[in-house]
N, C-alpha and C positions, 0 to 999 in steps of 0.2 A: 435391890432396887427394882421398881416396877418398869415396865415397858414404856418407851417414850411415845405414848399415843393416848389420845382421849377419844373414846368411841360413843356413838349413840346407839340406841336399841330400836327395835322395830315397832313396838305397840305399847299398850297400857300396861302390860305385865311381861315378865320374862318367860320365854319358852324353856324347856329343858336343854335344848341345843344351845340356846344363848347362855345360859348358866354355865354349862360345861365349857363353852368357848371362853367366856370371860375368866373363868377360873384358871384355865390353861394359859390364856394370853397375858393375863395380869396388866391390864392397861393402868396407866397412871391415874386416870379419872374418866368421868362419863359426862355426856351432854344430853339434855332433854329438849324436845321440840313439842309443838302443839299436839303432834300425833300421840305423845306420850302422857298427855295431861287432860284428865277428865274431872276428877273430884280431889279434894284434899285428902281423903282418906286413901284413895287409889294412888296418888303420888307419894305420900308417905310410905306406903307398902312398896312401891317401886324403887324409891331411893335407898330404903332399908335393904332390899333384895340385892340391889347392885353392889352395895358395899359388902354385903355378906359373901357375894361371889369372889371378891379378891381379899376377903378377911381382913380389911383395914378400913379406916375412915377416909376413903378416897373422896377427893372433892367432886362435886356434882355441879355442872355449870348449866346456864340457860341464858337466852337472849331476852332479857326483859328491860329494854330501853325506855318503853313508853312511845306513845304515838303509834305508828304503823308497825314497829317491830316490838311485839310483846306476845309471848307464847301462852301466857296465862291471861284469859280474856274474860269480859263480863259474860254472863251475870255474876259468876262465882268470884271474880276478882275485879279489882277496880281498873278502870280505863285510864291509865297514867297519861299525862299530856306529853307531847313530843318536845324534844329539846329546844326547837325553835320557838315554840309557844312560851316556854319558860324564860328563854333568853330575851324574848320581846319586853319583858318586865323591865329590863336594864334601860330602855329608852326613856323611862321616867324615874327610875329608882334602881340603881345598880345593887344596893344592898338587898332590896326586896327580891332581885332575880336570884341573887346568890342564896338567900334564905329559902326561897321557893324550890330551887334546885336540891338543896340539902334536904328539905322535908320530904320532897317527892321521892328521892333516893331512900330515905330512911323508912318511908312507907313501903317502897317496893321491897326493901330488905326484910321487913316484917313479914310480907307475904311469903317471900322465898324461904326464910329460916324456919317458919312454921311447917314447911314441906320437906325439910332436909336438904335443901338447895343451898350451897355456901358460896358459889361464884357466879357473878353476873357479868356478861360480856358487854360492858358499858363502863366508862362513857366513850362516846365517839368524839374524837379530837380532829377530825378531818375538817379542812377549810375548803368549802365549795367556791368555785370560780364561775363566772358567766359562761354558759354553753356547755357546763359539765352535765353528765347524765344524772338524772334525779335519784339514782340508787342511793345517794347519801341525802341530798336535799334537806327536809326538815328535821332529820336525824342529827343534824349538826347544830352547835350552839351559835352559829353565825360566821362572820368574817373578821370580827375584831379579835385579833390574836390574843390580846391580854384578857378579853372577856372570855374567850373560849377556854384558855387555860384556867381562869378563875372559877368558871362554872364547872369545868371538868374536874377540878379539885373538889369542889363542893359535892359533886355527885359521888366521887370516889370516898369521901369522908362520911357522907350520909350512908353509903352502903356499909362501910366498915363499922360504923356505930350501931348497925343492925346486924352484925355478925356475918356480913357477906363481903367477900373480897372482890374488887373491880378488875376489869380487864381493859386497858386503854387500847382503843383501835381507831384506824387500821394503819399501823405504823409502817413506813414513814409518812403516809398520808394518801388518802384515797379521792380527796376532794376535786382534783383536776381531771379525773378519769372521764372520758367521753363515752364510755361503755360500761355495761354491767359485767363485773367480773364473774358472776355466776354463769353468764352465758358466752362470754368470749374474753380474750385477754386485752385489757386496756393498755395502751402505749401512751406515755406522757412524754412530750418532747421539750418541756421547759427546761431553761438552763439550770445548771447546778446553783448559781447565784440566787436565782429566783426561788427555787425549791428551798434553799437554805433560809431565805428571808421570809417566806410565807407559809411553807408546809411544816417545817420542823420545829418552830418555837413552841407551840402547845405541847408537843411530845417532850421537848427538852424540859419544860416546866414541870411535867408530871413524870420525869424519869424515875422518880423513887417509887412508883406504884409496883404492886407486886407482880402483875401479869401484863403482857401486851400481846396483840394479835397482829400478824403481818398482813400487808395489802398484796393481793395477787395482781401487781401492776408492774409493768416494765417502765423504767425511768432511764430514758436514753442517755441523760447526761452522766449516769453512773454505770450503767451496765446494759447489755442486750439480754439479760436474763430477768425473768420476774423476780421481784424482790425476795419472795418467799424462798426462792431456789438460788439466790445470789450471795455467794460468800463475801463479795465485795460490799454489797448493800448492807448485809447484816454486820459485818465487822467494822467497815469504815463509817457507815452512816448510823445504824441503829446503836451498836455498842460504842461507837467512837463519837461521831459529832453529837448525836443525841445524849449518849452517855446512859443508856438504859441497861441496867444489870439485873433486872428481874427475869422472870420466866417468860421466854419468847415462844409462843405457840403459832403454828401456821394457821391461816384461815382454812376453811374445809377443803380437804384434798379432792372432794369430788365435784368442786366447781370447774367449769369448762375453760377457765383462764389458764388452767394447767393442761398439758399434754403428756402422752406417755402412759405407761402402765402405772397402776397403783403402787406396785413395788418400786418402780423408778421414782415416782414422785416422793415416796416416803424417804428413800435413801438419799435422794438429792436435797430435800429439805433439811433432814438431819445433818447431812454433811456440810451444808451451807451455813449451819449455826443455829437453826431452830432447836430448842430444847425439847419440845414435843410437837407432834403433828396431831391435827384434828381431823376427824372423819365422822360425819354427822348423820348419814341417811339410814344407818342400821342394816344395810345390805350385807348379808353374811359372807358371800363370796368375796366381796371387796374387802371387808374386815379381815378375812383370813389372809388374803394377800399382803395387806398392810402389816399385820402381826408378824407374818413370817419375815418381812424385810426390816422391821423396826428393831433397834437395839434396845437394850436397857438403858435407863438414864445415865448419861456420861458423868463423870465426876463434877464437872462444872455444872451440868444441868441439876444434878442431885443437890449441889449446894444451893442453887437458886430456888429449887422446888421446895426443899426443906425450910428456907428462909421465908418463902411466900407462905407456906402453910402455918408457919409459926405465928403469923399474924391473925389467924382465925381466933376470935373470941367470942364468948357469949354476947348476944345483944345487950346493949346498954338499956336501962329502963326508959321507956317512952310511953307517953299518953297518945295512942294513935288517934283517938277520936278528936282530941285537941289539935293535933297536927293536921288532920284533915280539914278542920275548920279554919285553921289558919292558912292553909294552902289555898282553900276556897276563897278566903277574904283577898288574899294577894292577887289571885287570877281575876276575881271580881273587880278589883281596883283597876286592873288594866282595861277591862271591858268597859267600865264606866268612863274612862278617859276617852274612848272612841279612837278612830284611826288618826 
């Protein structure tokens, strides 16, 4: 079994030191960021090299949500609309919103699959509240719980039709956070009843998705530990109340919401019930510390991991030009209606 970690890399190509490290560390997968993406040819070479290091078809992830979170940018790649832009279609035509989200995801998947990237860290299922930090903001599909679930599923299905697996995030919900977990630890003081009523339903509705990413958030109603490191939140809420039985990955271990050494973060996240930990920045010293602390996939994690990867399929046929035209028409119809 591979090691229970997903690593980033430093640049556009691998150094000899990175190749040796990845070969020995044997991470479960990899994640790319904008620093790793220059041209289609370069990315295809990089994804092939990463897989060659571990001598298997390891999944390669990216954050390509659309809007302000997309690592592949114009002019070489399409500027995909934000979730909120697509969700706004539902004000006049709910089916049009669902169709637009599916098309957008199918087009994202076409871009990713052509590069050797087969996992997209999307959709966002968080439900923003007034006064929350804008780290989620227009990345969310809005505040109508049923619509968020419906559009989240449309995005997941559009990605999978294009040969790319989705990652629902940020379970069990980042929408109430009044701070950016990249910079500090958000603390949510809402009651357990309020969380169950407003934050969990979209995740419950998509509990059959293959991957989920944790929220680095403390929910005082459940525990005084950040969810990523909380056995209670993972067992009782994520696995229990939500019913998620896919691969649970931590959000990035290098985010400042977490304290302590990287070894401690790794051990605590895996002990709490994360199947794999995620480390994104490609810093070798940090990766070495994490690799030394990370176990191989547990039996339960291996079962979930293999089940998720078994869903990888070749992209279904699609006329991308026709889909682009249809998406443009759907978005244009919204603009023509006005505010």
